[in-house]
ZATOR-207745 format. One record per atom (N, C-alpha, C): residue in one letter; x, y, z. Coordinates in pm, whole numbers, plus 50000, padded with zeros to 5 digits. Example, Ala and Ser with C-alpha at 12.3 -4.5 7.8 and 13.67 -1.06 7.14 Angstrom:
2
a513194943150780
a512304955050780
a513204967050780
s512854977550708
s513674989450714
s512905000350787
END
This chain:
325
x500854988150000
x500005000050000
x500895012550000
x500695021749906
x501595033349895
x501415043250009
x502525050050043
x502485060850142
x502395074050066
x501335081450091
x501155094450027
x500695104550132
x500795117450098
x500355127550193
x498875130850171
x498345139150260
x496915142250258
x496515149050127
x497355157950077
x497075164849952
x497015155049835
x497955145949830
x497945135749725
x496735126549736
x496275124249860
x495085116049881
x493835122849826
x493775136049842
x492665143749784
x492685142349631
x493875143749573
x494025142349428
x493615128349383
x494015118249460
x493665104449427
x492155102149432
x491495108349531
x490035107149542
x489345113449421
x489805125349383
x489215132049266
x489425123849139
x490635118549124
x490955110149010
x490055097849005
x489885091449120
x489035079549128
x487585082849096
x487095093949153
x485705097949129
x485455100948981
x486405107748918
x486235111348776
x486345099148686
x487175089548727
x487365077348647
x486135068248653
x485465068148766
x484345058848786
x482985064848751
x482925077948734
x481635084348704
x481875095848607
x481385094348486
x481595104348381
x480895117648412
x479995117448510
x479265129748545
x480075138948634
x481165134048693
x481945142248787
x482715153048713
x482525165448757
x483165177148698
x483845185048808
x485105188848788
x485845197048884
x485995211248829
x485755221248914
x485875235148869
x486355243948983
x487045254748948
x487565264049048
x488635272948988
x489165281749069
x490165291349022
x491525284549001
x492015285048880
x493355279848845
x493505264848867
x492415257348867
x492555243048897
x492885234648775
x492765240448657
x492985232848535
x494415228748516
x495095234748420
x496475231248390
x497405234048508
x497065244248587
x497885248348700
x497735238848820
x496565232748835
x496335223348945
x495885229649074
x495545242449071
x495115249249192
x496295254349273
x496015263049369
x497085269349445
x497905259049524
x497275248049567
x498005237549640
x498295225249553
x497905225849426
x498105214949329
x497235202549358
x496085204849422
x495205193649455
x494595187149331
x494485194649223
x493865189249101
x494905186848991
x496155185349029
x497225183248930
x496915171448837
x497135173848707
x497035163848600
x495615158948571
x494615164348641
x493245159748615
x492715165248482
x493055177848451
x492625183248322
x493315175948207
x494585173148227
x495345165848126
x494745151948102
x494225145848205
x493695132248198
x492245131748151
x491435141448193
x489995140748167
x489455151848077
x490325161148038
x489905171347944
x489375183948009
x489325194547928
x488935207747978
x487455209048009
x486635199947957
x485215200747988
x484885194848125
x485795186848179
x485525180548309
x486415185748421
x487425193548388
x488265199948490
x488685213548434
x488075224148483
x488285237048417
x488355248648516
x489015259248469
x489155271448547
x487875279648543
x487645287148651
x486515296348657
x487055310548675
x486225320648652
x486605334148692
x486785334948843
x487425345548889
x487665347349033
x486395353149095
x485435344349118
x484165348249179
x483575336349252
x483725336049382
x483255324649460
x481745322849450
x481025333949449
x479575333049433
x479225326449300
x479985329949197
x479755324149066
x480125309449061
x481235305649125
x481665291649126
x480585282849188
x480095286949306
x479085278849374
x477745279349301
x477365291049253
x476105291949179
x476095283349055
x477205283548981
x477315275348861
x477315260548898
x477975257049009
x478025243149054
x476655238149096
x475865246849159
x474495243049194
x473695239749067
x473875248148964
x473195245648837
x473635232548774
x474945229848777
x475455217148724
x474835205348798
x474845206048932
x474325195049012
x472815193248992
x472105204448976
x470655203748960
x470245197048829
x471125197648728
x470765191548599
x471435177948578
x472015172348686
x472485158648678
x473975156348683
x474755166948676
x476205165248690
x476575163448837
x477775158648861
x478305157648997
x479415167949006
x479095179349065
x480005190749065
x480895190649189
x482195191749168
x483155192949278
x483845206449262
x483405216149340
x483925229849330
x485045231949431
x486075239249389
x487135242949483
x487055257849512
x486985261149641
x487165274949686
x488605275749736
x489385284649677
x490845284349694
x491295284749840
x490655292849922
x490855293150067
x489485294450133
x489285287850246
x487995288550315
x487635302850353
x488635311250373
x488385325250406
x487585332350297
x487655327250175
x486975333750062
x485685326850023
x485175318550114
x483905311950087
x482725321050116
x482965331950188
x481875340450233
x481115347550121
x481755351750011
x480955357249901
x479945347149845
x480205334249867
x479285323749820
x478315319349929
x478335326050043
x477525321550157
x476045320850123
x475555330950055
x474125331050018
x473785319249927
x474635316649828
x474385305449738
x474375292049813
x475255290749913
x475365278149987
x474195276150081
x473925286150167
x472935284050273
x471495286850228
x471315295650128
x469955298850084
x469535291549958
x470485286149885
x470135278949761
x470475264049774
x471765260749782
x472155246649784
x471495238949899
x471525244650019
x471025237550137
x469515235550132
x468795244350062
x467335244150065
x466705238949936
x467545235349839
x467055231749706
x466055220349711
x466395209549780
x465515197949787
x464265201049869
x464455207749981
x463345210350074
x462265219050010
x462695229449940
x461705238949888
x460895233349773
x461375222349713
x460635216349601
x459895203649642
x459935200449771
x459305188049813
x459965175949750
x461285176749731
x462095166049673
x461805163649524
x461255173449456
x461065172149311
x462355175049236
x463215183249297
x464535185549238
x465515188249350
x466815186549321
x467825188349425
x469175191349360
x470135195049444
x471515196949396
x472445188649483
x471995176449514
x472755167649601
x474095163349546
x474295164949415
x475575161249356
x476645171949369
x476485180849466
x477425191949485
x478355189349602
x479655190549580
x480655190349686
x481525202849672
x481705209749782
x482565221649782
x483805218549865
x484955217949801
x486235215649868
x486895229149899
x487475229950020
x488195242250050
x489205240250162
x490445245250145
x491455244450251
x491125254350364
x491275249750488
x490925258450601
x492015257850708
x491955267250802
x492775266650923
x494095273950915
x494745274851032
x496005282051045
x497205272851030
x498335277951080
x499545269951078
x500465272450961
x500105281950873
x500955284650757
x501385299350751
x501225306550862
x501555320850868
x500755328550762
x499485325050750
x498625331150649
x497875343350697
x498015346750826
x497355358450885
x495835357950869
x495215369750874
x493765370150894
x492945365750773
x493495365650652
x492695362250534
x493005348550476
x493905340950538
x494225327650486
x494375317450598
x493645319250708
x493855310750825
x492585307150900
x491435311650854
x490215310250932
x489645296050925
x488825293051026
x488135280151036
x486635282851047
x485945283850933
x484545288250935
x483515277150940
x483905265250988
x482995253750982
x481685255951057
x481725263351170
x480515264751252
x479405272351179
x479775281551090
x478755288851014
x477865279150937
x478465268950880
x477735259750793
x477075248450871
x477605245450991
x476965235351075
x475625240251128
x475365253051116
x474085258951159
x473015257951050
x473355251550938
x472475251750820
x471945237950787
x470665235050817
x470075222250776
x470105220750624
x470385208750578
x470445206150434
x471855204350383
x472855208050465
x474255206250428
x474855194850509
x475985189750462
x476845181150543
x478225187750546
x478895186650660
x480205192950678
x481195182250721
x482265180750644
x483215169750663
x484635175350670
x485445169950765
x486825174550781
x487725162550811
x488605158750719
x489525147650745
x490735152150825
x491425142450887
x492645145750961
x493835137350916
x493585127250832
x494675118750782
x494515116950632
x495585112150569
x495535109550425
x494505098850392
x494475088150473
x493515077450450
x492085082750458
x491815090950558
x490485096850571
x490165106050453
x491135113850411
x490905123750306
x490335117150180
x490925106050139
x490435099450019
x489065093050042
x488935085450150
x487685078350175
x486515087450203
x486755098150278
x485675107550309
x485305116050188
x486295119950107
x485995128049989
x485195120049888
x485545107449868
x484765099149777
x483325097549828
x483175095749958
x481835094550016
x481065107650000
x481755118950017
x481115132050003
x480645134449861
x481485131249764
x481145133349622
x479925124949585
x479785113149643
x478695104049610
x477485105349701
x477555114249799
x476465115849894
x475275123049828
x474055119649866
x472875125949805
x472605140149852
x473395145349944
x473235159049992
x474455167449957
x474285180649946
x475455189249923
x476385188750044
x477685187950017
x478685186150122
x479745197050112
x480115202650226
x481275211450232
x482415203550293
x483505202450221
x484635193950258
x485825202950290
x486055205150420
x487165213550464
x488445205350473
x489515210250411
x490795203250410
x491815210850494
x492415204550597
x493365211350685
x494695213950616
x494855225950562
x496015228750477
x497335228350551
x497315230450683
x498565230150760
x499235216550755
x498445205950733
x499015192450730
x498865186050592
x498615194250489
x498495189050352
x499645179750317
x500865184450346
x502055176550309
x502715169850430
x502365174450550
x502985168850670
x502345155650711
x501055154050681
x500325141950719
x500495131350609
x501245120850639
x501525110250542
x501055096850599
x500465088750515
x500005075650561
x499745066250445
x499415053950478
x499105043950377
x497695046350323
x497605047750193
x496325050350126
x496175040550010
x495145032350010
x494965022749901
x494785029549765
x495305023149661
x495055027949524
x493595025949485
x492955016349548
x491595012349510
x490565022749555
x489375020749507
x488225029049541
x487685024549678
x487525033749772
x486905030449900
x486255042949958
x485285041050046
x484585052050111
x484605050350262
x484595061450333
x484425061650479
x483065068050505
x482185061450578
x480825066750599
x480835080550664
x479985089350614
x479845102650674
x478985101550800
x479245110350895
x478465110551018
x478915100751124
x480045093951100
x480545083951194
x481915088251245
x482015090351377
x483295094151437
x484205081951450
x485485084551469
x486455073851490
x487085075251628
x486985064651708
x487705064351836
x489125060051803
x490025069651799
x491395067051754
x492215060351863
x492035064951986
x492735059252101
x491735056952213
x491705044952268
x490785042052378
x491415045752512
x490605050752603
x491075054552736
x489935054352835
x490275056452961
x489275055253068
x489115067853152
x490025077553139
x490035088853233
x489425101653179
x489555104153051
x489045116552993
x488895114952843
x487905121552785
x487645121052641
x488135133952576
x488915132652469
x489375144052390
x488715143252253
x488065154052210
x487355154152082
x487885165451995
x488135162451868
x488585172551774
x488365168251632
x488955175651538
x488865172551395
x489985179851322
x490275175151201
x491275181851118
x492665182051180
x493395192851156
x494775193851203
x494875193551355
x493795196951423
x493825197151569
x494015183251629
x493715172951550
x493905159251600
x495355156551635
x496285162451562
x497705160451591
x498055166151728
x497445177351764
x497675183351895
x497075174552006
x495905168851981
x495265160352081
x496075147652105
x496585141551997
x497395129452012
x498655132352094
x499275143652068
x500505147152139
x500225149752288
x499115156752314
x498735159452453
x498405146452526
x497735137352457
x497365124452517
x498605116452556
x499645116952472
x500885109852502
x501575115952624
x501525129152636
x502105135652755
x501335131652880
x500005131352870
x499165127952985
x499385113553028
x499675104752932
x499895090652964
x501095088853055
x502095097453041
x503265096753128
x502905100253273
x501775107353289
x501275110553423
x500265100253472
x500085089753393
x499125079353431
x497695082453394
x497495092453307
x496145096153263
x495875090053126
x494845081953116
x494535075052992
x493425082452917
x493785088852807
x492845096852730
x492185088552620
x490885090552603
x490185084952488
x490095095952383
x490685093852266
x490775104152163
x489795100952051
x488895110452022
x487875108451920
x488025118751809
x488085114051687
x488125122451567
x486705122751510
x486065134351514
x484675135051466
x484545131951317
x485495136851237
x485505134951091
x484355142151021
x483135139951066
x481965147351015
x481395155851126
x481185168751098
x480605177851197
x479095179251180
x478625178051058
x477185178651033
x476805167550937
x476145156850985
x475755154451124
x476915148651205
x477045152451332
x478125147151414
x477645135151494
x478595126951535
x478295113951597
x478085115551748
x476895119951784
x476555122051925
x476655108952004
x476235098051942
x476235085152011
x477645080952054
x478615082551965
x479985078451996
x480575086952107
x480365100052102
x480915108952204
x480215106752338
x478915104952335
x478165102452458
x478625089652527
x478835079152447
x479295066352504
x480655067952570
x481515075852507
x482855077952562
x482805085952692
x482035096752693
x481965105352812
x481265098152927
x480285089852895
x479645081752999
x480675072853069
x481655068252992
x482705059653045
x483765067653122
x484215078853064
x485345086153123
x484915096753225
x483735102453207
x483245112753298
x483805126653274
x484645128053171
x485275140953145
x485375143252994
x485335156052952
x485375159152809
x486105172252784
x487025171752687
x487675183752634
x487465183852483
x487025195252431
x486835196952287
x487785207752240
x488445205552128
x489425215152080
x489205218351932
x489205231251900
x489165235351758
x489845248851741
x490235251751616
x490995263951587
x490105276351580
x488835274551550
x487925285951533
x487785293551665
x487345306251659
x487115313851782
x486165306551877
x486285309752004
x485535302752108
x484025305352099
x483645318152091
x482225321652092
x481535317051963
x480525308751977
x479805303651861
x480515292351790
x481665287951843
x482375276851783
x481615263851801
x481935253751720
x481155241451723
x481355233751853
x482425236551925
x482625230052055
x481475233052150
x480885244852139
x479765248552224
x478555239652200
x478295236152076
x477195227152043
x477435213252102
x478665208452087
x479005195252141
x478855195252293
x479375205652358
x479305206552504
x477845206552552
x476995214252484
x475595214952525
x474895201452510
x475155194852397
x474505181952372
x474985171252471
x476275171452503
x476815161352593
x476345163452736
x476205175952780
x475705177852916
x474245173652925
x473485174752817
x472115169652817
x472075154452826
x473005147952756
x473015133352749
x473715126852869
x474755133452919
x475675126753014
x475835134153145
x474885142453182
x475045151053299
x475415143253425
x474755132253449
x474985124553572
x476295116753568
x476915115953452
x478195108853440
x479395118253452
x479165131253443
x480275140753441
x480925142253578
x482265141553578
x483055143053700
x483675156953710
x483655164453600
x484205177953599
x483545185653485
x483625199053484
x483005206853376
x483615203453240
x482795203753137
x483285202153000
x484145214152966
x485285211852902
x486215222652871
x486395224252720
x486595236752679
x486845239952538
x488225246452524
x489045241052434
x490345246952403
x490245251652258
x490225264652237
x489885270052106
x490775281852069
x490535287051948
x491135299651910
x490515311051990
x491025323051972
x490555334552048
x489475342251973
x488745350452047
x487695358651986
x488295371451929
x489235369551838
x489885380751769
x490065376651623
x490305386051533
x490745381951399
x492005373651410
x492235364851314
x493395356151319
x494665364551300
x495615363851396
x496795372451388
x497905366351303
x498905374451272
x500075369551199
x501205366151297
x501765376251361
x502925373751447
x502565366051574
x501305366151613
x500875359051734
x500115346251703
x500405340451587
x499685328251547
x499845317051650
x501045314951701
x501285304151798
x500525306451927
x500395319051967
x499635322152088
x498145320152065
x497715322751944
x496285321751911
x495815307351903
x496595299051836
x496145285351807
x496155276651932
x495125268151948
x495175258052054
x496235247652018
x497085244152114
x498125234352085
x498155223652193
x499085214252180
x499135202852270
x499415206952414
x500155217952434
x500455222452569
x499205227852638
x498395235352564
x497135240452621
x496185228852652
x496155219052563
x495295207352586
x495795199452706
x497095197652716
x497685190152828
x497365196752962
x497465209952969
x497135217153092
x495655215453126
x494805215553022
x493365213553045
x493075199453094
x493795189653043
x493625175853088
x493925174653237
x495025180453279
x495405179953421
x494375187153509
x493905198553461
x492925206253536
x491605198453550
x491195191953442
x489945184353444
x490035172253535
x491135164953524
x491315152753604
x491445156153753
x492035167553784
x492255171353924
x491145180353980
x490055181653907
x488965190553948
x488385186054083
END
């Protein structure tokens, strides 16, 4: 089984999807011959032609609007938004059109063949316009699915599942680990079910929940805690909408403690939704308050990026505080 990085796994998923379904079309800024800013679509235009992998004008609203039209008439559209920070001009098209297309017609028509890929998050010194984590905005919207891989293996399997899902999907890719995250990824076609979390490490003392690049920080913090005799159960949500409440509830019922970590600002971040749902489900099992380790309620900084981002040291301190509560 070949070892490839997360970015190459995304490319492999797109290649597989286009090879197995003639309806799959990739579109976005500079994704054709250039392969996109991160080269995620490299060689796809060369392999499948300009009608199935093509450049668009620099207009995110137009990219998503055109993709909705493609999906509504039977194509399987995979749109790339160059950075998640620039998805906001397309916000109306996503939440008011794509998400509601099936509902408003009573299932007479839909745009379920739409997947929107976009790199998100910090860690690349991208400052305020190339570092944001806007997943919570879209998790508030019924009719969408929101998916975030953390490994190369997940990236291919989840992206293939997203492209083939009957609902429109926003697929956030953690750009900080595009090339740093390397793993065994099968050449073959495979899918990872959406909406199912993965218990990556089993433990008995505390539950750590995260997604995307933040999983690397959780794993590192868990290893530090293990030296103190604290056994962490580490859960990768993988899908945020719908998220796997059952898996997290089962874990917290066992451990009695929960820490959720994400890069997005604290207020209105998705950790708040998880915390609220878990206290409803597991209140009598909790041994300490649910804790959130998140980004700050400020624009994403440049020189203070390390101070802003939640890291393994912040998570480790929270683990000790929770266990010793």
